[in-house]
C-alpha positions as a Markdown table, in Angstrom:
| # | Residue | x | y | z |
|---|---|---|---|---|
| 1 | Met | 107.2 | 78.6 | 74.9 |
| 2 | Ala | 108.9 | 76.5 | 77.5 |
| 3 | Glu | 106.8 | 74.1 | 79.5 |
| 4 | Val | 106.1 | 75.0 | 83.2 |
| 5 | Asp | 105.1 | 72.6 | 85.8 |
| 6 | Thr | 102.6 | 74.3 | 88.0 |
| 7 | Arg | 101.8 | 71.4 | 90.2 |
| 8 | Ile | 103.0 | 70.8 | 93.7 |
| 9 | Glu | 102.0 | 67.4 | 95.0 |
| 10 | Val | 101.6 | 67.2 | 98.8 |
| 11 | Thr | 100.1 | 64.1 | 100.3 |
| 12 | Gly | 97.4 | 64.7 | 102.9 |
| 13 | Leu | 97.2 | 68.5 | 102.5 |
| 14 | Ala | 93.5 | 68.5 | 101.8 |
| 15 | Glu | 92.8 | 66.6 | 105.0 |
| 16 | Ala | 95.3 | 68.7 | 107.0 |
| 17 | Leu | 93.5 | 71.9 | 105.9 |
| 18 | Lys | 90.1 | 70.5 | 106.8 |
| 19 | Thr | 91.4 | 69.4 | 110.2 |
| 20 | Leu | 93.1 | 72.7 | 110.7 |
| 21 | Gln | 89.8 | 74.5 | 110.1 |
| 22 | Lys | 88.2 | 72.5 | 112.9 |
| 23 | Val | 91.2 | 72.6 | 115.3 |
| 24 | Asp | 92.8 | 76.0 | 114.7 |
| 25 | Pro | 90.9 | 78.2 | 112.2 |
| 26 | Glu | 93.2 | 81.1 | 112.9 |
| 27 | Leu | 96.3 | 79.0 | 111.8 |
| 28 | Arg | 94.4 | 78.0 | 108.7 |
| 29 | Lys | 93.8 | 81.7 | 107.9 |
| 30 | Glu | 97.4 | 82.4 | 108.5 |
| 31 | Val | 98.5 | 79.6 | 106.2 |
| 32 | Ile | 96.2 | 80.8 | 103.4 |
| 33 | Lys | 97.4 | 84.4 | 103.9 |
| 34 | Gly | 101.0 | 83.2 | 103.7 |
| 35 | Met | 100.3 | 81.3 | 100.5 |
| 36 | Lys | 98.8 | 84.4 | 98.9 |
| 37 | Val | 101.8 | 86.5 | 99.9 |
| 38 | Ala | 104.1 | 83.8 | 98.4 |
| 39 | Ala | 102.2 | 84.1 | 95.1 |
| 40 | Ala | 102.3 | 88.0 | 95.1 |
| 41 | Pro | 105.2 | 88.0 | 92.6 |
| 42 | Leu | 102.8 | 86.4 | 90.1 |
| 43 | Glu | 100.3 | 89.2 | 90.5 |
| 44 | Ala | 103.0 | 91.9 | 90.2 |
| 45 | Ala | 104.5 | 90.3 | 87.1 |
| 46 | Ala | 101.1 | 89.9 | 85.4 |
| 47 | Arg | 100.2 | 93.4 | 86.2 |
| 48 | Ser | 103.4 | 94.7 | 84.8 |
| 49 | Leu | 102.7 | 93.0 | 81.4 |
| 50 | Val | 99.4 | 95.0 | 81.0 |
| 51 | Pro | 100.1 | 97.9 | 78.7 |
| 52 | Asp | 99.8 | 101.5 | 79.9 |
| 53 | Ala | 98.0 | 102.6 | 76.7 |
| 54 | Arg | 94.8 | 101.1 | 75.3 |
| 55 | Pro | 95.8 | 98.1 | 73.2 |
| 56 | Leu | 93.0 | 99.0 | 70.7 |
| 57 | Thr | 92.1 | 102.6 | 69.9 |
| 58 | Asn | 88.3 | 102.0 | 70.1 |
| 59 | Trp | 88.3 | 100.5 | 73.6 |
| 60 | Tyr | 86.3 | 103.2 | 75.3 |
| 61 | Gly | 82.7 | 104.1 | 75.9 |
| 62 | Trp | 81.4 | 100.6 | 76.5 |
| 63 | Arg | 80.7 | 99.2 | 79.8 |
| 64 | Gly | 83.8 | 97.5 | 81.0 |
| 65 | Gly | 86.0 | 99.4 | 78.5 |
| 66 | Trp | 89.7 | 99.7 | 78.8 |
| 67 | Asn | 91.0 | 101.3 | 82.0 |
| 68 | Thr | 94.6 | 100.3 | 82.7 |
| 69 | Thr | 94.3 | 100.7 | 86.4 |
| 70 | Thr | 91.1 | 98.6 | 86.6 |
| 71 | Val | 92.6 | 95.9 | 84.3 |
| 72 | Arg | 95.6 | 95.7 | 86.6 |
| 73 | Lys | 93.5 | 95.5 | 89.7 |
| 74 | Gly | 91.5 | 92.7 | 88.1 |
| 75 | Ile | 94.6 | 90.4 | 88.3 |
| 76 | Lys | 94.4 | 88.5 | 91.6 |
| 77 | Val | 95.7 | 85.4 | 93.3 |
| 78 | Ala | 92.9 | 83.5 | 95.0 |
| 79 | Phe | 92.9 | 80.6 | 97.4 |
| 80 | Arg | 90.9 | 77.8 | 95.8 |
| 81 | Gly | 91.2 | 75.0 | 98.3 |
| 82 | Gly | 88.4 | 72.9 | 97.0 |
| 83 | Arg | 88.2 | 69.9 | 94.8 |
| 84 | Val | 87.6 | 70.3 | 91.1 |
| 85 | Lys | 84.7 | 68.2 | 89.8 |
| 86 | Gly | 85.8 | 65.3 | 87.8 |
| 87 | Gln | 89.3 | 65.1 | 89.2 |
| 88 | Asp | 90.9 | 63.0 | 91.8 |
| 89 | Arg | 89.5 | 63.9 | 95.2 |
| 90 | Asp | 93.0 | 64.4 | 96.7 |
| 91 | Val | 94.1 | 66.8 | 93.9 |
| 92 | Phe | 93.0 | 70.3 | 94.0 |
| 93 | Pro | 94.3 | 73.7 | 93.1 |
| 94 | Leu | 95.6 | 75.7 | 96.1 |
| 95 | Leu | 96.0 | 79.0 | 94.4 |
| 96 | Thr | 94.7 | 80.4 | 91.1 |
| 97 | Leu | 95.8 | 83.5 | 89.2 |
| 98 | Arg | 92.7 | 85.2 | 87.9 |
| 99 | Gln | 91.8 | 88.1 | 85.7 |
| 100 | Thr | 88.4 | 89.4 | 86.9 |
| 101 | Asn | 88.1 | 92.4 | 84.5 |
| 102 | Ala | 86.3 | 91.8 | 81.1 |
| 103 | Ala | 88.7 | 94.0 | 79.1 |
| 104 | Gly | 91.7 | 92.3 | 80.8 |
| 105 | Val | 90.4 | 88.9 | 79.9 |
| 106 | Ile | 89.9 | 89.9 | 76.3 |
| 107 | Tyr | 93.3 | 91.5 | 76.1 |
| 108 | Asp | 95.0 | 88.4 | 77.6 |
| 109 | Ile | 93.4 | 85.6 | 75.6 |
| 110 | Ala | 91.7 | 87.0 | 72.5 |
| 111 | Gly | 92.8 | 84.9 | 69.6 |
| 112 | Arg | 93.8 | 81.9 | 71.6 |
| 113 | Ser | 91.4 | 79.6 | 69.7 |
| 114 | Ser | 91.0 | 79.5 | 66.0 |
| 115 | Ala | 87.4 | 80.7 | 66.3 |
| 116 | Gly | 88.2 | 84.3 | 65.4 |
| 117 | Thr | 86.1 | 85.1 | 62.3 |
| 118 | Gly | 84.4 | 88.1 | 60.8 |
| 119 | Ser | 84.8 | 91.4 | 62.6 |
| 120 | Gly | 86.9 | 89.8 | 65.4 |
| 121 | Val | 89.9 | 89.1 | 63.1 |
| 122 | Pro | 91.2 | 92.7 | 62.8 |
| 123 | Met | 91.0 | 93.0 | 66.6 |
| 124 | Ile | 92.9 | 89.8 | 67.2 |
| 125 | Gln | 95.5 | 90.8 | 64.5 |
| 126 | Lys | 96.0 | 94.2 | 66.3 |
| 127 | Leu | 96.4 | 92.5 | 69.7 |
| 128 | Asn | 98.8 | 90.0 | 68.2 |
| 129 | Glu | 101.1 | 92.9 | 67.2 |
| 130 | Thr | 102.0 | 93.3 | 70.9 |
| 131 | Ala | 102.1 | 89.7 | 71.9 |
| 132 | Gln | 100.5 | 86.3 | 71.3 |
| 133 | Pro | 97.8 | 85.0 | 73.7 |
| 134 | Ser | 98.2 | 84.7 | 76.7 |
| 135 | Arg | 99.7 | 88.2 | 76.8 |
| 136 | Ser | 100.0 | 88.7 | 80.6 |
| 137 | Met | 98.9 | 85.9 | 82.8 |
| 138 | Trp | 100.8 | 82.9 | 81.5 |
| 139 | Pro | 104.1 | 84.7 | 80.8 |
| 140 | Ala | 104.0 | 86.0 | 84.4 |
| 141 | Ala | 103.3 | 82.5 | 85.8 |
| 142 | Glu | 106.0 | 81.0 | 83.6 |
| 143 | Arg | 108.7 | 83.4 | 84.9 |
| 144 | Asn | 107.7 | 83.3 | 88.6 |
| 145 | Met | 106.5 | 79.7 | 89.2 |
| 146 | Pro | 109.8 | 78.3 | 90.5 |
| 147 | Ala | 110.1 | 81.0 | 93.2 |
| 148 | Val | 106.4 | 80.7 | 94.1 |
| 149 | Thr | 106.6 | 76.9 | 94.2 |
| 150 | Glu | 109.6 | 77.1 | 96.5 |
| 151 | Ala | 107.8 | 79.5 | 98.9 |
| 152 | Leu | 104.7 | 77.4 | 99.0 |
| 153 | Glu | 106.7 | 74.3 | 99.8 |
| 154 | Thr | 108.4 | 76.1 | 102.6 |
| 155 | Ile | 105.0 | 77.3 | 104.0 |
| 156 | Ile | 103.6 | 73.8 | 103.8 |
| 157 | Ser | 106.6 | 72.2 | 105.4 |
| 158 | Thr | 106.6 | 74.8 | 108.3 |
| 159 | Val | 102.9 | 74.2 | 108.9 |
| 160 | Ser | 103.3 | 70.4 | 108.8 |
| 161 | Asn | 106.1 | 70.6 | 111.3 |
| 162 | Arg | 104.1 | 72.9 | 113.6 |
| 163 | Ile | 101.1 | 70.6 | 113.5 |
| 164 | Ser | 103.2 | 67.5 | 114.1 |
| 165 | Lys | 104.8 | 69.2 | 117.2 |
| 166 | Glu | 101.5 | 70.3 | 118.6 |
| 167 | Leu | 99.9 | 66.8 | 118.1 |
| 168 | Gly | 103.0 | 65.2 | 119.7 |
């Protein structure tokens, strides 16, 4: 797979968002909403990679079993905005693409590690017939990251210019 750079480095963004929360909370909400809209193609692409049919024939009858609609709804872009423990305090993820559905998580990453043993091996082999792990999330990010990055840079630039004008 090709390598994808998912990092946008913006100096002072963390402080700007903190200040924005104090000065103009509505503008901060607007910025976050705009970022989520910019990342909507990621959600749509990941959802489109979820199969319509159950990937395994016995995925029913257990709590959290396969339901294509629920698995697709479980894919969400979320604003993170906080520092990750153990990382540089000025570096933090703005947005994350998440799968919140248990069956969706299993479908997406089962077999990623080499820990598959015993009864899990046939399941992983069957899932690998459709695609290798990550089956939906990473391929969607890989295809859409350039457009999302460009949209986020535009939003950040627009907000920075607006704040600069208001502060004089």
